[in-house]
C-alpha positions in Angstrom: 10.7 11.6 -10.7 9.0 8.5 -9.3 8.8 7.6 -5.6 10.4 4.0 -5.1 8.9 2.0 -2.5 10.0 -0.8 -0.3 7.7 -3.6 0.9 5.6 -2.2 3.5 5.8 1.4 2.6 2.8 3.8 2.1 2.7 6.9 0.1 0.1 9.7 -0.8 -1.1 9.6 -4.2 -4.0 12.2 -4.6 -2.5 14.6 -1.9 0.7 15.0 -3.2 -0.6 15.2 -6.9 -3.5 17.6 -6.7 -6.1 17.2 -9.7 -5.1 13.4 -10.3 -7.9 11.5 -11.3 -7.1 8.7 -13.7 -4.0 6.4 -13.3 -2.7 3.6 -15.0 -1.3 0.9 -12.9 1.6 -1.1 -15.0 2.6 -4.6 -13.7 5.6 -6.4 -15.3 7.9 -9.5 -14.9 10.4 -11.3 -16.6 10.8 -15.2 -16.5 13.9 -16.7 -15.5 15.6 -19.6 -17.6 13.3 -22.5 -17.5 13.1 -26.0 -19.1 9.9 -27.4 -17.8 8.3 -27.5 -21.2 5.5 -24.9 -20.5 5.3 -21.4 -21.2 5.0 -19.1 -18.3 1.8 -17.2 -18.3 1.3 -14.6 -15.7 -1.6 -12.6 -15.1 -2.4 -9.5 -13.2 -5.7 -9.2 -11.5 -7.6 -6.7 -9.2 -9.9 -7.4 -6.4 -12.3 -4.2 -5.4 -12.6 -4.4 -1.8 -15.0 -2.9 0.9 -14.3 -1.7 4.4 -14.1 -5.6 5.7 -11.5 -6.1 3.1 -13.6 -8.5 1.0 -15.5 -8.3 -2.5 -19.1 -7.7 -2.4 -19.4 -10.1 -5.5 -17.7 -11.6 -8.4 -18.1 -8.1 -10.2 -15.3 -7.0 -7.8 -12.9 -9.4 -9.3 -11.1 -7.9 -12.6 -9.0 -9.9 -14.6 -8.5 -11.1 -18.4 -12.1 -12.6 -18.7 -13.7 -10.0 -16.9 -11.8 -6.7 -17.8 -14.1 -4.0 -16.1 -15.3 -3.3 -12.6 -16.5 -0.7 -10.3 -19.2 0.6 -12.6 -16.4 0.8 -15.3 -14.0 2.7 -13.1 -11.4 0.1 -13.2 -10.5 -1.3 -16.5 -7.9 -4.2 -17.2 -6.3 -3.6 -20.6 -5.9 -7.2 -21.7 -3.9 -10.4 -21.3 -0.1 -10.7 -22.2 0.5 -14.4 -22.6 4.4 -14.3 -22.6 5.8 -11.5 -20.6 8.1 -10.8 -23.3 9.4 -7.4 -24.1 10.4 -4.4 -21.9 8.1 -2.2 -19.8 4.5 -3.2 -18.6 3.4 -6.8 -19.4 -0.3 -5.9 -18.3 -2.1 -2.8 -17.3 -5.1 -1.5 -15.4 -6.6 2.0 -15.7 -8.3 3.3 -12.4 -10.4 6.3 -12.6 -10.0 7.4 -8.9 -12.9 9.8 -9.2 -15.5 7.5 -10.1 -14.6 4.4 -7.9 -17.8 3.7 -5.9 -17.7 4.9 -2.4 -18.2 1.4 -1.2 -14.9 0.5 -2.6 -12.1 1.2 0.0 -9.3 -0.6 -1.3 -8.1 -1.9 -4.7 -5.8 -4.8 -4.4 -3.5 -5.7 -7.4 -2.2 -9.4 -7.8 0.0 -11.3 -10.0 -0.4 -15.0 -10.3 1.2 -17.6 -12.2 -1.8 -19.4 -14.4 -1.7 -23.1 -13.6 1.4 -22.6 -11.7 0.8 -25.6 -9.4 0.3 -28.0 -12.3 3.0 -26.6 -14.3 5.4 -26.8 -11.2 6.0 -23.1 -11.7 6.8 -20.4 -9.0 7.7 -17.0 -8.4 11.2 -18.3 -7.7 11.6 -18.5 -11.3 10.5 -14.9 -11.9 12.7 -11.9 -11.8 12.2 -8.0 -12.3 8.4 -8.2 -10.9 7.2 -4.6 -10.4 4.4 -2.5 -10.1 4.1 1.1 -11.1 1.4 4.0 -10.8 1.3 6.5 -13.7 -0.5 9.7 -14.1 -2.7 8.7 -17.1 -3.0 12.3 -18.5 0.7 13.1 -18.3 2.2 9.7 -18.7 4.6 10.7 -15.5 5.5 7.6 -13.4 4.6 8.7 -9.8 5.2 5.3 -7.7 7.4 2.4 -8.6 7.6 -0.8 -6.3 10.2 -3.2 -7.4 9.4 -6.6 -5.7 12.9 -8.0 -5.4 13.8 -11.8 -5.4 12.0 -12.7 -2.0 9.8 -15.3 -3.3 10.5 -19.1 -4.1 7.4 -21.5 -3.8 4.8 -18.8 -4.1 2.4 -18.9 -7.0 0.6 -15.7 -6.5 1.5 -12.1 -5.0 -0.5 -9.2 -3.7 1.9 -6.7 -5.0 0.2 -3.4 -3.8 -3.2 -1.6 -3.2 -4.7 1.8 -3.7 -6.7 2.6 -0.7 -8.9 5.5 0.8 -7.8 7.5 3.6 -9.1 10.8 5.0 -10.7 11.6 1.5 -7.6 10.8 -0.5 -6.0 7.7 -2.5 -2.8 6.3 -0.9 -0.8 3.4 -2.2 0.7 0.7 -0.2 3.6 -1.7 -1.3 2.2 -5.1 -0.1 4.6 -7.8 -1.5 2.6 -10.7 0.0 3.3 -14.1 -1.4 0.8 -16.9 -1.3 0.8 -20.7 -2.0 -2.4 -21.8 -3.8 -2.3 -19.4 -6.5 -5.3 -17.2 -7.5 -8.0 -19.4 -6.0 -6.3 -19.0 -2.6 -6.3 -15.1 -2.7 -9.8 -15.1 -4.1 -11.1 -17.1 -1.3 -9.2 -14.7 1.3 -10.9 -12.0 -0.4 -14.4 -13.6 0.0 -15.2 -14.9 -3.3 -16.5 -18.4 -3.9 -14.1 -20.5 -6.1 -15.8 -23.2 -8.1 
């Protein structure tokens, strides 16, 4: 039975699941009725952060055009352009045992591609969630449903895996941003060109 989290909650991952080494992080969403003439293209991306909360280099930013990071320990399985269908829209596989020791946090983000120009925002998105699944047994361990707390934001840091006392934990963040992916990337120390 998955642990269902509310915004701001933190939960042990590896301590309560001994032997857990690989997780699948699934992110999903639905778009509400929208007649702006453009498709919604939501994207999941991942930032690998050091102790200062920053990416050491561009290689620590994982998304549909750079699908691997952390020496292959974090893999984005591919872009979903429509968000159609049930279940996860995009997935990231994390091999916890092989994440480089310099990486302290793995932040998961959902953004609306070109949201500002298309006049799209998270007020038009529903049923957004993140879930953490034991990759070996396919058992859902943690789920965080984001609810309808967003209106004008074009990007959300949904949650993060982080190291604590030699174990991995998960934190439900649910922080919305205006300015899309570029704003979050800048906050995480990357140069956006």
